[in-house]
N, C-alpha and C positions, 0 to 999 in steps of 0.2 A: 263505292268511293274508296280512295286510298291507293296503296301500292300493292301490286300482286306480281307473282312470278309464274311462268309456265311450269307446271309440275313435271313435265318430261324434258324440258330444255331450260335449265336454270340460267341460261344466258339471255333469255327473253324476259324483260321486266315491263309491266304495264302500269301506267299511272292513270287512274280514273278520276275525272272531274266532271260532275254533272252527267251529261249524255255523251261526252267525248272521251276518247281513250288515246293515250300516247304510248306507243310500243318502242322500246329501246332494245336493240340487239347488241349486247355488250361485246361480243367477239368481233363484230364488224364495225361497230360505231353507228350503224344505221338507226335513225329515229324517224318514226312515221306517226302522224296524228290522224286519227279517224274521228272527224267531227260529226256529231249527231248520230253516232253508230249505236247508241243504247236507247231503246225506246220501248214503251209498253205495247203489248199486242192490242188488237182491235177491241178486246173486252176489258183491257186494263188489268189483267190478272198476272201476266208473265212478262218478264223482261226479255226483249229480243235483241239480237246482235245483227247489225248490218242494215243497209238501206232496204233490203227485201225481207228482212226478218228470217233468214235461213236457219238461224240457230236460236235456241232459247236457253235461259239460265236455269240450271238445276242445282239446288243446294246439296252439297255432299257433307259438309260439316259446319255446324253452327253452335259454338260454345257460348262465349259472351257476345260474340258478333260473328259475322260471316267469316269463316276460316278457309273454306275450300268450296269452290263452285265448279261445275262442269258446264261447258257450252255444248249442248247436244243438238243434233239435227231436229228441226221443227217437224220433219217427216216422221222421225222416230217417236215423238211425243204425242202426236195428234191421233195415233191409232188408225189413220185412214190410208197410210201409204201401202200401196200394193207392190212397191219396188222391192226386189230382193235385198237382203242386208248388205251384200257386197256393193250395192249401188248407192247406198245412203251416203250422205255427206259426212266427212270426218268431223269430229269434235275435238275439244281440248279441255284441259283442266287448269284452273288457276288456284294458287295457294297464296293467302295473304302473307306479305312480308312481315317479319318481326318488327315491332316498333321500339324505339328507344323509350324506356320508362320515364325519362325526364321530360319528354314532350307529351303533348296531348295524344290520347289514343286514337288510332285510326278507326276504332269502333264507334267513336262519337257520331260519325256521319252515317254509319251503316244502318241505322234504324230511322232514317229520315225518309223523304219522298224523292223519287226520281220520276219526273213527269207525271206527278199525281198518283203514282203507284205507292201504296203503303208497303214499305220494304218488309216489315214484320210479317205481313200476310202474304205478299206476293212471292216471297222467296221460300215458301215452304217446299219440301221435296215434292216432285211431281211423279 
C-alpha cells in the first residue's frame, strides 16, 4: 500500500491501493492503472504481480514498514526453472517514497491484509 518509486527510474511513481496499482511516468505524463494486478499465490503465501503471476514480491528492506521490495521472476524463486538465466523475465525494484511527517504514515497500511495474505508473514524475504 502507499506510494513507491522505481529504484532505477525515479521518473516512475507507483500508487498502490488494495490490489490495484497506478503507474505515473513523470517525464511523459503517462498514467496507467493496473486493476487487480496484486494477488496472493495459490497457497496464499506470496504476493504476485499480474494476471498470470509472472513476478512475486521479495522484501529487500523492512525497517518500521516495507521500505524496498523487488519484483522477481516467479521462475527464479520456485527453483524449478530449467531456463538459462538470460531467458528469465526481468524484474524491478520499488522504494517507498518519503512521507510528510505531518500526515499519517504510509506504514500504517503496510501491516494489513491484501486479499487475506498477512503482510507481516507473507513479505518475509524468500
